[in-house]
All heavy atoms as a GROMACS GRO file, in nm:
protein
  584
    1MET      N    1  -2.841   2.491  -2.169
    1MET     CA    2  -2.709   2.446  -2.200
    1MET      C    3  -2.610   2.497  -2.094
    1MET      O    4  -2.519   2.420  -2.064
    1MET     CB    5  -2.678   2.497  -2.341
    1MET     CG    6  -2.550   2.438  -2.394
    1MET     SD    7  -2.586   2.273  -2.431
    1MET     CE    8  -2.442   2.235  -2.522
    2LYS      N    9  -2.616   2.615  -2.052
    2LYS     CA   10  -2.524   2.666  -1.953
    2LYS      C   11  -2.533   2.593  -1.819
    2LYS      O   12  -2.432   2.560  -1.753
    2LYS     CB   13  -2.544   2.813  -1.928
    2LYS     CG   14  -2.502   2.902  -2.038
    2LYS     CD   15  -2.526   3.049  -2.000
    2LYS     CE   16  -2.481   3.139  -2.110
    2LYS     NZ   17  -2.499   3.282  -2.078
    3LYS      N   18  -2.652   2.559  -1.785
    3LYS     CA   19  -2.681   2.479  -1.657
    3LYS      C   20  -2.609   2.346  -1.664
    3LYS      O   21  -2.546   2.303  -1.574
    3LYS     CB   22  -2.820   2.462  -1.631
    3LYS     CG   23  -2.892   2.593  -1.583
    3LYS     CD   24  -3.043   2.560  -1.560
    3LYS     CE   25  -3.108   2.694  -1.512
    3LYS     NZ   26  -3.251   2.672  -1.483
    4LEU      N   27  -2.624   2.279  -1.783
    4LEU     CA   28  -2.561   2.150  -1.800
    4LEU      C   29  -2.409   2.160  -1.791
    4LEU      O   30  -2.345   2.079  -1.723
    4LEU     CB   31  -2.604   2.092  -1.936
    4LEU     CG   32  -2.545   1.959  -1.973
    4LEU    CD1   33  -2.582   1.850  -1.871
    4LEU    CD2   34  -2.575   1.920  -2.113
    5LEU      N   35  -2.354   2.265  -1.850
    5LEU     CA   36  -2.208   2.286  -1.843
    5LEU      C   37  -2.162   2.311  -1.705
    5LEU      O   38  -2.060   2.262  -1.654
    5LEU     CB   39  -2.173   2.405  -1.936
    5LEU     CG   40  -2.019   2.432  -1.942
    5LEU    CD1   41  -1.947   2.311  -2.001
    5LEU    CD2   42  -1.987   2.554  -2.033
    6VAL      N   43  -2.239   2.391  -1.625
    6VAL     CA   44  -2.197   2.418  -1.483
    6VAL      C   45  -2.214   2.289  -1.399
    6VAL      O   46  -2.123   2.265  -1.322
    6VAL     CB   47  -2.292   2.526  -1.429
    6VAL    CG1   48  -2.274   2.539  -1.278
    6VAL    CG2   49  -2.268   2.666  -1.500
    7ILE      N   50  -2.309   2.212  -1.424
    7ILE     CA   51  -2.323   2.086  -1.348
    7ILE      C   52  -2.209   1.993  -1.383
    7ILE      O   53  -2.151   1.931  -1.296
    7ILE     CB   54  -2.464   2.018  -1.382
    7ILE    CG1   55  -2.578   2.105  -1.326
    7ILE    CG2   56  -2.468   1.869  -1.331
    7ILE    CD1   57  -2.711   2.059  -1.368
    8MET      N   58  -2.172   1.982  -1.506
    8MET     CA   59  -2.062   1.891  -1.546
    8MET      C   60  -1.932   1.938  -1.491
    8MET      O   61  -1.848   1.856  -1.441
    8MET     CB   62  -2.054   1.873  -1.701
    8MET     CG   63  -2.166   1.803  -1.762
    8MET     SD   64  -2.165   1.793  -1.938
    8MET     CE   65  -2.009   1.704  -1.965
    9MET      N   66  -1.910   2.071  -1.482
    9MET     CA   67  -1.782   2.120  -1.432
    9MET      C   68  -1.780   2.102  -1.280
    9MET      O   69  -1.672   2.067  -1.224
    9MET     CB   70  -1.773   2.270  -1.464
    9MET     CG   71  -1.730   2.297  -1.613
    9MET     SD   72  -1.699   2.468  -1.647
    9MET     CE   73  -1.551   2.494  -1.553
   10THR      N   74  -1.885   2.116  -1.219
   10THR     CA   75  -1.898   2.090  -1.065
   10THR      C   76  -1.870   1.947  -1.042
   10THR      O   77  -1.789   1.913  -0.939
   10THR     CB   78  -2.043   2.129  -1.011
   10THR    OG1   79  -2.060   2.267  -1.051
   10THR    CG2   80  -2.043   2.114  -0.867
   11MET      N   81  -1.926   1.858  -1.118
   11MET     CA   82  -1.899   1.712  -1.095
   11MET      C   83  -1.753   1.684  -1.116
   11MET      O   84  -1.693   1.607  -1.040
   11MET     CB   85  -1.989   1.627  -1.192
   11MET     CG   86  -2.137   1.630  -1.151
   11MET     SD   87  -2.238   1.539  -1.265
   11MET     CE   88  -2.159   1.382  -1.282
   12PHE      N   89  -1.693   1.738  -1.224
   12PHE     CA   90  -1.559   1.711  -1.245
   12PHE      C   91  -1.463   1.755  -1.134
   12PHE      O   92  -1.373   1.689  -1.091
   12PHE     CB   93  -1.512   1.783  -1.384
   12PHE     CG   94  -1.367   1.778  -1.410
   12PHE    CD1   95  -1.313   1.655  -1.456
   12PHE    CD2   96  -1.280   1.881  -1.392
   12PHE    CE1   97  -1.180   1.645  -1.485
   12PHE    CE2   98  -1.146   1.868  -1.420
   12PHE     CZ   99  -1.090   1.754  -1.465
   13ILE      N  100  -1.492   1.880  -1.084
   13ILE     CA  101  -1.407   1.934  -0.981
   13ILE      C  102  -1.422   1.847  -0.844
   13ILE      O  103  -1.325   1.822  -0.778
   13ILE     CB  104  -1.450   2.083  -0.943
   13ILE    CG1  105  -1.406   2.168  -1.067
   13ILE    CG2  106  -1.391   2.133  -0.820
   13ILE    CD1  107  -1.461   2.310  -1.064
   14THR      N  108  -1.539   1.805  -0.818
   14THR     CA  109  -1.567   1.720  -0.700
   14THR      C  110  -1.496   1.590  -0.709
   14THR      O  111  -1.430   1.546  -0.621
   14THR     CB  112  -1.719   1.701  -0.684
   14THR    OG1  113  -1.783   1.825  -0.679
   14THR    CG2  114  -1.749   1.621  -0.563
   15ILE      N  115  -1.510   1.533  -0.824
   15ILE     CA  116  -1.451   1.395  -0.847
   15ILE      C  117  -1.294   1.408  -0.840
   15ILE      O  118  -1.227   1.323  -0.775
   15ILE     CB  119  -1.497   1.332  -0.979
   15ILE    CG1  120  -1.644   1.294  -0.968
   15ILE    CG2  121  -1.413   1.214  -1.012
   15ILE    CD1  122  -1.707   1.244  -1.095
   16SER      N  123  -1.239   1.509  -0.904
   16SER     CA  124  -1.095   1.518  -0.901
   16SER      C  125  -1.038   1.550  -0.766
   16SER      O  126  -0.938   1.503  -0.724
   16SER     CB  127  -1.054   1.626  -1.003
   16SER     OG  128  -1.099   1.751  -0.967
   17SER      N  129  -1.116   1.627  -0.684
   17SER     CA  130  -1.069   1.660  -0.550
   17SER      C  131  -1.070   1.529  -0.457
   17SER      O  132  -0.986   1.507  -0.370
   17SER     CB  133  -1.150   1.763  -0.485
   17SER     OG  134  -1.281   1.725  -0.460
   18VAL      N  135  -1.169   1.445  -0.482
   18VAL     CA  136  -1.178   1.318  -0.402
   18VAL      C  137  -1.065   1.230  -0.444
   18VAL      O  138  -0.996   1.170  -0.356
   18VAL     CB  139  -1.308   1.247  -0.434
   18VAL    CG1  140  -1.310   1.109  -0.382
   18VAL    CG2  141  -1.426   1.321  -0.376
   19TYR      N  142  -1.031   1.213  -0.568
   19TYR     CA  143  -0.919   1.136  -0.605
   19TYR      C  144  -0.788   1.194  -0.555
   19TYR      O  145  -0.696   1.115  -0.516
   19TYR     CB  146  -0.911   1.112  -0.758
   19TYR     CG  147  -0.999   1.013  -0.812
   19TYR    CD1  148  -1.102   1.046  -0.901
   19TYR    CD2  149  -0.992   0.879  -0.771
   19TYR    CE1  150  -1.191   0.954  -0.945
   19TYR    CE2  151  -1.083   0.789  -0.821
   19TYR     CZ  152  -1.183   0.823  -0.906
   19TYR     OH  153  -1.273   0.728  -0.947
   20ALA      N  154  -0.764   1.318  -0.553
   20ALA     CA  155  -0.649   1.382  -0.511
   20ALA      C  156  -0.631   1.362  -0.356
   20ALA      O  157  -0.524   1.332  -0.315
   20ALA     CB  158  -0.653   1.532  -0.539
   21SER      N  159  -0.733   1.364  -0.279
   21SER     CA  160  -0.729   1.346  -0.134
   21SER      C  161  -0.700   1.199  -0.108
   21SER      O  162  -0.624   1.170  -0.013
   21SER     CB  163  -0.854   1.388  -0.068
   21SER     OG  164  -0.962   1.310  -0.100
   22GLN      N  165  -0.748   1.106  -0.186
   22GLN     CA  166  -0.720   0.966  -0.169
   22GLN      C  167  -0.568   0.938  -0.196
   22GLN      O  168  -0.509   0.857  -0.130
   22GLN     CB  169  -0.803   0.878  -0.257
   22GLN     CG  170  -0.956   0.869  -0.205
   22GLN     CD  171  -1.039   0.793  -0.303
   22GLN    OE1  172  -0.994   0.757  -0.417
   22GLN    NE2  173  -1.155   0.755  -0.258
   23ALA      N  174  -0.518   1.002  -0.304
   23ALA     CA  175  -0.374   0.984  -0.335
   23ALA      C  176  -0.283   1.033  -0.225
   23ALA      O  177  -0.184   0.965  -0.194
   23ALA     CB  178  -0.341   1.053  -0.471
   24VAL      N  179  -0.320   1.143  -0.156
   24VAL     CA  180  -0.238   1.197  -0.050
   24VAL      C  181  -0.248   1.094   0.066
   24VAL      O  182  -0.141   1.074   0.136
   24VAL     CB  183  -0.294   1.336  -0.011
   24VAL    CG1  184  -0.223   1.373   0.118
   24VAL    CG2  185  -0.257   1.431  -0.118
   25GLU      N  186  -0.368   1.039   0.101
   25GLU     CA  187  -0.378   0.948   0.212
   25GLU      C  188  -0.295   0.819   0.183
   25GLU      O  189  -0.232   0.770   0.274
   25GLU     CB  190  -0.526   0.905   0.229
   25GLU     CG  191  -0.610   1.010   0.291
   25GLU     CD  192  -0.754   0.974   0.306
   25GLU    OE1  193  -0.788   0.846   0.292
   25GLU    OE2  194  -0.836   1.054   0.331
   26LYS      N  195  -0.296   0.772   0.069
   26LYS     CA  196  -0.224   0.646   0.038
   26LYS      C  197  -0.070   0.666   0.048
   26LYS      O  198   0.001   0.575   0.090
   26LYS     CB  199  -0.254   0.592  -0.103
   26LYS     CG  200  -0.377   0.514  -0.108
   26LYS     CD  201  -0.395   0.441  -0.240
   26LYS     CE  202  -0.511   0.342  -0.230
   26LYS     NZ  203  -0.521   0.269  -0.348
   27LYS      N  204  -0.020   0.776   0.006
   27LYS     CA  205   0.125   0.806   0.023
   27LYS      C  206   0.170   0.805   0.161
   27LYS      O  207   0.282   0.761   0.193
   27LYS     CB  208   0.163   0.927  -0.051
   27LYS     CG  209   0.177   0.918  -0.200
   27LYS     CD  210   0.244   1.034  -0.265
   27LYS     CE  211   0.260   1.015  -0.408
   27LYS     NZ  212   0.338   1.119  -0.463
   28GLY      N  213   0.087   0.856   0.251
   28GLY     CA  214   0.127   0.863   0.393
   28GLY      C  215   0.119   0.729   0.463
   28GLY      O  216   0.189   0.709   0.561
   29ASN      N  217   0.027   0.643   0.422
   29ASN     CA  218   0.001   0.519   0.493
   29ASN      C  219   0.062   0.400   0.415
   29ASN      O  220   0.076   0.403   0.292
   29ASN     CB  221  -0.144   0.488   0.509
   29ASN     CG  222  -0.214   0.601   0.593
   29ASN    OD1  223  -0.154   0.659   0.673
   29ASN    ND2  224  -0.340   0.625   0.557
   30GLN      N  225   0.106   0.298   0.490
   30GLN     CA  226   0.149   0.180   0.426
   30GLN      C  227   0.024   0.099   0.386
   30GLN      O  228  -0.076   0.104   0.449
   30GLN     CB  229   0.233   0.091   0.516
   30GLN     CG  230   0.368   0.149   0.561
   30GLN     CD  231   0.448   0.057   0.647
   30GLN    OE1  232   0.390  -0.019   0.716
   30GLN    NE2  233   0.576   0.070   0.632
   31THR      N  234   0.038   0.025   0.278
   31THR     CA  235  -0.067  -0.063   0.239
   31THR      C  236  -0.073  -0.171   0.352
   31THR      O  237   0.019  -0.205   0.418
   31THR     CB  238  -0.043  -0.126   0.103
   31THR    OG1  239   0.072  -0.207   0.109
   31THR    CG2  240  -0.038  -0.022  -0.006
   32PRO      N  241  -0.193  -0.238   0.359
   32PRO     CA  242  -0.208  -0.339   0.459
   32PRO      C  243  -0.109  -0.458   0.445
   32PRO      O  244  -0.058  -0.509   0.533
   32PRO     CB  245  -0.351  -0.380   0.453
   32PRO     CG  246  -0.427  -0.270   0.389
   32PRO     CD  247  -0.322  -0.198   0.305
   33LEU      N  248  -0.087  -0.494   0.316
   33LEU     CA  249   0.005  -0.604   0.290
   33LEU      C  250   0.143  -0.570   0.317
   33LEU      O  251   0.227  -0.656   0.367
   33LEU     CB  252  -0.011  -0.650   0.146
   33LEU     CG  253  -0.150  -0.719   0.115
   33LEU    CD1  254  -0.161  -0.750  -0.029
   33LEU    CD2  255  -0.169  -0.844   0.195
   34CYS      N  256   0.192  -0.446   0.292
   34CYS     CA  257   0.320  -0.397   0.327
   34CYS      C  258   0.343  -0.416   0.477
   34CYS      O  259   0.443  -0.473   0.523
   34CYS     CB  260   0.338  -0.251   0.285
   34CYS     SG  261   0.493  -0.185   0.346
   35LYS      N  262   0.246  -0.359   0.555
   35LYS     CA  263   0.250  -0.361   0.700
   35LYS      C  264   0.256  -0.505   0.750
   35LYS      O  265   0.339  -0.543   0.839
   35LYS     CB  266   0.140  -0.288   0.756
   35LYS     CG  267   0.152  -0.262   0.898
   35LYS     CD  268   0.037  -0.171   0.946
   35LYS     CE  269   0.045  -0.138   1.096
   35LYS     NZ  270  -0.073  -0.053   1.136
   36LEU      N  271   0.166  -0.593   0.697
   36LEU     CA  272   0.155  -0.733   0.740
   36LEU      C  273   0.293  -0.810   0.716
   36LEU      O  274   0.342  -0.865   0.810
   36LEU     CB  275   0.046  -0.799   0.660
   36LEU     CG  276   0.040  -0.949   0.680
   36LEU    CD1  277  -0.028  -0.979   0.815
   36LEU    CD2  278  -0.040  -1.017   0.568
   37PHE      N  279   0.348  -0.796   0.595
   37PHE     CA  280   0.466  -0.877   0.573
   37PHE      C  281   0.593  -0.819   0.640
   37PHE      O  282   0.686  -0.892   0.673
   37PHE     CB  283   0.489  -0.890   0.421
   37PHE     CG  284   0.399  -0.995   0.361
   37PHE    CD1  285   0.296  -0.953   0.277
   37PHE    CD2  286   0.406  -1.126   0.396
   37PHE    CE1  287   0.212  -1.049   0.216
   37PHE    CE2  288   0.324  -1.221   0.338
   37PHE     CZ  289   0.217  -1.187   0.256
   38THR      N  290   0.592  -0.687   0.661
   38THR     CA  291   0.705  -0.627   0.737
   38THR      C  292   0.692  -0.681   0.889
   38THR      O  293   0.806  -0.716   0.937
   38THR     CB  294   0.688  -0.474   0.743
   38THR    OG1  295   0.695  -0.431   0.603
   38THR    CG2  296   0.810  -0.412   0.816
   39GLN      N  297   0.582  -0.683   0.944
   39GLN     CA  298   0.562  -0.740   1.081
   39GLN      C  299   0.597  -0.891   1.087
   39GLN      O  300   0.658  -0.936   1.182
   39GLN     CB  301   0.428  -0.705   1.130
   39GLN     CG  302   0.400  -0.564   1.157
   39GLN     CD  303   0.258  -0.539   1.198
   39GLN    OE1  304   0.171  -0.623   1.184
   39GLN    NE2  305   0.226  -0.420   1.245
   40LYS      N  306   0.547  -0.964   0.986
   40LYS     CA  307   0.572  -1.105   0.986
   40LYS      C  308   0.722  -1.136   0.975
   40LYS      O  309   0.772  -1.226   1.049
   40LYS     CB  310   0.501  -1.167   0.867
   40LYS     CG  311   0.351  -1.192   0.887
   40LYS     CD  312   0.289  -1.263   0.772
   40LYS     CE  313   0.305  -1.409   0.806
   40LYS     NZ  314   0.192  -1.491   0.759
   41ALA      N  315   0.792  -1.063   0.894
   41ALA     CA  316   0.941  -1.083   0.875
   41ALA      C  317   1.012  -1.056   1.002
   41ALA      O  318   1.099  -1.130   1.049
   41ALA     CB  319   0.988  -0.995   0.761
   42LYS      N  320   0.977  -0.949   1.071
   42LYS     CA  321   1.042  -0.913   1.194
   42LYS      C  322   1.014  -1.020   1.305
   42LYS      O  323   1.106  -1.059   1.379
   42LYS     CB  324   0.996  -0.775   1.249
   42LYS     CG  325   1.051  -0.660   1.173
   42LYS     CD  326   0.994  -0.529   1.223
   42LYS     CE  327   1.051  -0.414   1.138
   42LYS     NZ  328   0.992  -0.282   1.186
   43ALA      N  329   0.885  -1.058   1.320
   43ALA     CA  330   0.856  -1.158   1.417
   43ALA      C  331   0.919  -1.293   1.390
   43ALA      O  332   0.966  -1.359   1.477
   43ALA     CB  333   0.703  -1.175   1.429
   44TYR      N  334   0.918  -1.329   1.267
   44TYR     CA  335   0.977  -1.461   1.224
   44TYR      C  336   1.129  -1.461   1.248
   44TYR      O  337   1.178  -1.566   1.297
   44TYR     CB  338   0.940  -1.484   1.082
   44TYR     CG  339   0.969  -1.632   1.040
   44TYR    CD1  340   0.878  -1.734   1.074
   44TYR    CD2  341   1.083  -1.668   0.975
   44TYR    CE1  342   0.903  -1.864   1.040
   44TYR    CE2  343   1.108  -1.801   0.936
   44TYR     CZ  344   1.016  -1.901   0.971
   44TYR     OH  345   1.040  -2.031   0.943
   45LYS      N  346   1.198  -1.348   1.222
   45LYS     CA  347   1.341  -1.339   1.241
   45LYS      C  348   1.374  -1.362   1.390
   45LYS      O  349   1.481  -1.423   1.417
   45LYS     CB  350   1.384  -1.209   1.190
   45LYS     CG  351   1.536  -1.200   1.176
   45LYS     CD  352   1.578  -1.064   1.128
   45LYS     CE  353   1.630  -1.078   0.987
   45LYS     NZ  354   1.685  -0.956   0.924
   46LEU      N  355   1.295  -1.315   1.476
   46LEU     CA  356   1.323  -1.328   1.615
   46LEU      C  357   1.324  -1.466   1.669
   46LEU      O  358   1.399  -1.506   1.757
   46LEU     CB  359   1.231  -1.235   1.703
   46LEU     CG  360   1.243  -1.088   1.684
   46LEU    CD1  361   1.134  -1.019   1.763
   46LEU    CD2  362   1.382  -1.038   1.735
   47ASN      N  363   1.222  -1.549   1.618
   47ASN     CA  364   1.201  -1.679   1.670
   47ASN      C  365   1.227  -1.794   1.569
   47ASN      O  366   1.184  -1.904   1.592
   47ASN     CB  367   1.058  -1.693   1.720
   47ASN     CG  368   1.023  -1.592   1.828
   47ASN    OD1  369   1.106  -1.572   1.916
   47ASN    ND2  370   0.913  -1.517   1.815
   48MET      N  371   1.296  -1.763   1.462
   48MET     CA  372   1.308  -1.869   1.360
   48MET      C  373   1.417  -1.972   1.398
   48MET      O  374   1.509  -1.952   1.464
   48MET     CB  375   1.343  -1.808   1.226
   48MET     CG  376   1.487  -1.746   1.214
   48MET     SD  377   1.507  -1.673   1.050
   48MET     CE  378   1.622  -1.789   0.980
   49ARG      N  379   1.394  -2.091   1.338
   49ARG     CA  380   1.492  -2.200   1.347
   49ARG      C  381   1.606  -2.162   1.255
   49ARG      O  382   1.598  -2.070   1.165
   49ARG     CB  383   1.433  -2.330   1.298
   49ARG     CG  384   1.307  -2.377   1.376
   49ARG     CD  385   1.254  -2.509   1.321
   49ARG     NE  386   1.253  -2.514   1.178
   49ARG     CZ  387   1.150  -2.484   1.103
   49ARG    NH1  388   1.036  -2.442   1.156
   49ARG    NH2  389   1.157  -2.498   0.970
   50HIS      N  390   1.712  -2.234   1.256
   50HIS     CA  391   1.821  -2.200   1.165
   50HIS      C  392   1.845  -2.321   1.069
   50HIS      O  393   1.949  -2.397   1.081
   50HIS     CB  394   1.948  -2.169   1.248
   50HIS     CG  395   1.937  -2.044   1.325
   50HIS    ND1  396   1.933  -1.918   1.260
   50HIS    CD2  397   1.915  -2.021   1.448
   50HIS    CE1  398   1.917  -1.826   1.349
   50HIS    NE2  399   1.901  -1.885   1.468
   51ASP      N  400   1.752  -2.342   0.982
   51ASP     CA  401   1.769  -2.443   0.880
   51ASP      C  402   1.727  -2.384   0.743
   51ASP      O  403   1.691  -2.263   0.736
   51ASP     CB  404   1.685  -2.572   0.914
   51ASP     CG  405   1.537  -2.545   0.917
   51ASP    OD1  406   1.493  -2.430   0.892
   51ASP    OD2  407   1.464  -2.638   0.946
   52GLN      N  408   1.736  -2.460   0.636
   52GLN     CA  409   1.718  -2.416   0.509
   52GLN      C  410   1.575  -2.369   0.488
   52GLN      O  411   1.545  -2.259   0.416
   52GLN     CB  412   1.751  -2.528   0.406
   52GLN     CG  413   1.735  -2.496   0.261
   52GLN     CD  414   1.763  -2.613   0.176
   52GLN    OE1  415   1.791  -2.722   0.225
   52GLN    NE2  416   1.766  -2.589   0.046
   53TYR      N  417   1.477  -2.440   0.540
   53TYR     CA  418   1.333  -2.404   0.519
   53TYR      C  419   1.294  -2.271   0.596
   53TYR      O  420   1.226  -2.193   0.541
   53TYR     CB  421   1.248  -2.518   0.567
   53TYR     CG  422   1.268  -2.648   0.484
   53TYR    CD1  423   1.318  -2.755   0.559
   53TYR    CD2  424   1.244  -2.651   0.357
   53TYR    CE1  425   1.346  -2.867   0.483
   53TYR    CE2  426   1.263  -2.761   0.288
   53TYR     CZ  427   1.316  -2.878   0.348
   53TYR     OH  428   1.339  -2.988   0.270
   54ALA      N  429   1.355  -2.260   0.713
   54ALA     CA  430   1.322  -2.130   0.783
   54ALA      C  431   1.382  -2.010   0.713
   54ALA      O  432   1.326  -1.906   0.704
   54ALA     CB  433   1.386  -2.142   0.926
   55GLU      N  434   1.504  -2.033   0.656
   55GLU     CA  435   1.568  -1.917   0.583
   55GLU      C  436   1.489  -1.882   0.457
   55GLU      O  437   1.480  -1.763   0.415
   55GLU     CB  438   1.718  -1.954   0.555
   55GLU     CG  439   1.802  -1.957   0.680
   55GLU     CD  440   1.942  -2.009   0.646
   55GLU    OE1  441   1.977  -2.017   0.524
   55GLU    OE2  442   2.018  -2.026   0.743
   56ALA      N  443   1.439  -1.991   0.395
   56ALA     CA  444   1.356  -1.968   0.275
   56ALA      C  445   1.222  -1.886   0.310
   56ALA      O  446   1.179  -1.801   0.232
   56ALA     CB  447   1.319  -2.099   0.203
   57THR      N  448   1.168  -1.927   0.418
   57THR     CA  449   1.038  -1.860   0.467
   57THR      C  450   1.066  -1.716   0.495
   57THR      O  451   0.994  -1.620   0.454
   57THR     CB  452   0.985  -1.932   0.586
   57THR    OG1  453   0.958  -2.066   0.555
   57THR    CG2  454   0.854  -1.865   0.633
   58LEU      N  455   1.177  -1.688   0.569
   58LEU     CA  456   1.211  -1.547   0.600
   58LEU      C  457   1.240  -1.473   0.474
   58LEU      O  458   1.191  -1.350   0.462
   58LEU     CB  459   1.338  -1.543   0.682
   58LEU     CG  460   1.386  -1.405   0.727
   58LEU    CD1  461   1.282  -1.327   0.803
   58LEU    CD2  462   1.510  -1.421   0.804
   59ALA      N  463   1.313  -1.531   0.374
   59ALA     CA  464   1.337  -1.457   0.251
   59ALA      C  465   1.210  -1.432   0.174
   59ALA      O  466   1.195  -1.322   0.118
   59ALA     CB  467   1.428  -1.542   0.166
   60SER      N  468   1.112  -1.520   0.178
   60SER     CA  469   0.980  -1.501   0.112
   60SER      C  470   0.914  -1.381   0.178
   60SER      O  471   0.856  -1.298   0.110
   60SER     CB  472   0.902  -1.622   0.125
   60SER     OG  473   0.772  -1.601   0.076
   61TYR      N  474   0.908  -1.377   0.314
   61TYR     CA  475   0.838  -1.264   0.384
   61TYR      C  476   0.907  -1.135   0.344
   61TYR      O  477   0.844  -1.038   0.319
   61TYR     CB  478   0.843  -1.284   0.536
   61TYR     CG  479   0.751  -1.395   0.591
   61TYR    CD1  480   0.781  -1.455   0.711
   61TYR    CD2  481   0.639  -1.436   0.519
   61TYR    CE1  482   0.701  -1.554   0.764
   61TYR    CE2  483   0.558  -1.538   0.566
   61TYR     CZ  484   0.593  -1.598   0.691
   61TYR     OH  485   0.511  -1.698   0.738
   62GLU      N  486   1.038  -1.124   0.346
   62GLU     CA  487   1.110  -1.005   0.318
   62GLU      C  488   1.094  -0.959   0.180
   62GLU      O  489   1.072  -0.842   0.146
   62GLU     CB  490   1.262  -1.026   0.350
   62GLU     CG  491   1.289  -1.037   0.502
   62GLU     CD  492   1.434  -1.062   0.528
   62GLU    OE1  493   1.508  -1.121   0.438
   62GLU    OE2  494   1.478  -1.038   0.640
   63LYS      N  495   1.085  -1.060   0.082
   63LYS     CA  496   1.060  -1.024  -0.060
   63LYS      C  497   0.926  -0.966  -0.074
   63LYS      O  498   0.911  -0.862  -0.145
   63LYS     CB  499   1.084  -1.145  -0.138
   63LYS     CG  500   1.063  -1.118  -0.292
   63LYS     CD  501   1.090  -1.245  -0.372
   63LYS     CE  502   1.064  -1.215  -0.522
   63LYS     NZ  503   1.080  -1.339  -0.604
   64ARG      N  504   0.823  -1.032  -0.016
   64ARG     CA  505   0.684  -0.984  -0.030
   64ARG      C  506   0.672  -0.843   0.035
   64ARG      O  507   0.611  -0.753  -0.018
   64ARG     CB  508   0.587  -1.078   0.031
   64ARG     CG  509   0.569  -1.195  -0.056
   64ARG     CD  510   0.461  -1.285  -0.007
   64ARG     NE  511   0.512  -1.408   0.031
   64ARG     CZ  512   0.453  -1.499   0.098
   64ARG    NH1  513   0.339  -1.481   0.150
   64ARG    NH2  514   0.510  -1.619   0.125
   65ALA      N  515   0.739  -0.819   0.147
   65ALA     CA  516   0.734  -0.693   0.214
   65ALA      C  517   0.786  -0.582   0.125
   65ALA      O  518   0.739  -0.474   0.106
   65ALA     CB  519   0.812  -0.694   0.346
   66GLU      N  520   0.904  -0.610   0.056
   66GLU     CA  521   0.973  -0.520  -0.032
   66GLU      C  522   0.879  -0.491  -0.154
   66GLU      O  523   0.867  -0.373  -0.190
   66GLU     CB  524   1.100  -0.579  -0.087
   66GLU     CG  525   1.182  -0.492  -0.172
   66GLU     CD  526   1.302  -0.568  -0.227
   66GLU    OE1  527   1.365  -0.636  -0.144
   66GLU    OE2  528   1.343  -0.544  -0.342
   67VAL      N  529   0.814  -0.594  -0.204
   67VAL     CA  530   0.728  -0.572  -0.320
   67VAL      C  531   0.614  -0.480  -0.292
   67VAL      O  532   0.576  -0.390  -0.361
   67VAL     CB  533   0.674  -0.712  -0.379
   67VAL    CG1  534   0.566  -0.692  -0.476
   67VAL    CG2  535   0.785  -0.788  -0.438
   68PHE      N  536   0.543  -0.514  -0.172
   68PHE     CA  537   0.421  -0.435  -0.144
   68PHE      C  538   0.455  -0.297  -0.084
   68PHE      O  539   0.379  -0.208  -0.107
   68PHE     CB  540   0.331  -0.518  -0.039
   68PHE     CG  541   0.268  -0.637  -0.103
   68PHE    CD1  542   0.295  -0.761  -0.058
   68PHE    CD2  543   0.178  -0.621  -0.203
   68PHE    CE1  544   0.236  -0.870  -0.104
   68PHE    CE2  545   0.113  -0.728  -0.261
   68PHE     CZ  546   0.145  -0.861  -0.213
   69CYS      N  547   0.573  -0.285  -0.020
   69CYS     CA  548   0.604  -0.146   0.027
   69CYS      C  549   0.658  -0.059  -0.088
   69CYS      O  550   0.646   0.061  -0.087
   69CYS     CB  551   0.713  -0.164   0.132
   69CYS     SG  552   0.658  -0.239   0.288
   70SER      N  553   0.708  -0.118  -0.198
   70SER     CA  554   0.758  -0.036  -0.304
   70SER      C  555   0.639   0.018  -0.389
   70SER      O  556   0.655   0.112  -0.460
   70SER     CB  557   0.847  -0.113  -0.399
   70SER     OG  558   0.776  -0.221  -0.463
   71LYS      N  559   0.524  -0.036  -0.370
   71LYS     CA  560   0.406   0.012  -0.442
   71LYS      C  561   0.366   0.146  -0.387
   71LYS      O  562   0.285   0.210  -0.443
   71LYS     CB  563   0.294  -0.087  -0.437
   71LYS     CG  564   0.324  -0.211  -0.525
   71LYS     CD  565   0.206  -0.309  -0.527
   71LYS     CE  566   0.243  -0.423  -0.612
   71LYS     NZ  567   0.124  -0.523  -0.613
   72ASN      N  568   0.402   0.174  -0.263
   72ASN     CA  569   0.357   0.300  -0.202
   72ASN      C  570   0.431   0.418  -0.256
   72ASN      O  571   0.392   0.530  -0.241
   72ASN     CB  572   0.393   0.294  -0.042
   72ASN     CG  573   0.294   0.203   0.030
   72ASN    OD1  574   0.188   0.169  -0.025
   72ASN    ND2  575   0.335   0.158   0.139
   73LYS      N  576   0.547   0.396  -0.312
   73LYS     CA  577   0.634   0.514  -0.359
   73LYS      C  578   0.594   0.569  -0.492
   73LYS      O  579   0.536   0.521  -0.572
   73LYS     CB  580   0.775   0.465  -0.357
   73LYS     CG  581   0.824   0.429  -0.221
   73LYS     CD  582   0.963   0.386  -0.221
   73LYS     CE  583   0.999   0.336  -0.087
   73LYS     NZ  584   1.134   0.274  -0.075
   0.00000   0.00000   0.00000
């Protein structure tokens, strides 16, 4: 019985440390979608036309960047 308890506690400690290290890594890094839409918005803004459709596209990229980047916090 003691061996089973020791094995279960060891598994719990190992699993919790893995999840903790993954959480630290995610906070430091941007999600791929955050990075993608941030870059797309910047690049599109530099070369965009100045009409209604282009402004809507830029707004869409900026909105998605905001949504995916806010998930990091």
